C-alpha positions, 0 to 999 in steps of 0.5 A: 696088365698090359696085353702085348701083341705078336707080329703083324699089324694088330688093333687093340682087340687083336681082331682075327676075323670075327674074333677079338681075343684081347677085347674078351681078355680085357673084359674078363679081367676088368670084371675081376677088378684087374686094370688092362691096357691094350693098344693098336700096334704102330704097324696097324696105325702107321702101316702105309707110312712105315712100308718104305722103311720095312728093311730097317724095322725090327721086332724092337720097333714093331713090338718091344718099344710099344710094350715098354711105352705102355708099361711106362705109361701105367707106372706114371699113373695111380700107384694102386693100378701099378702095384702088381703090374704084369704083361701078357704076351702072345705069339712072337712077343712071348719069345722076346719077353724077359723072364 
């Protein structure tokens, strides 16, 4: 399962104050034998570098491209991991995901 962030700079845990919902989801799913991929968003890792190009930066670059790259990464791994590949999306990413 790929955990996909909503808008804004988020780390792989989607940390909000003391809460880490993506970490908690990943641990819970992994305890049931479900592989989980989560990642730091590029706006978190490269935020300062990207600040100058904010007007050319869309949700495609912020969220969709990274989610697609995560899916492609998993598809290139052991077939048993990707047999039933799915994504879990939050906030604005949920409005943009295909059915």
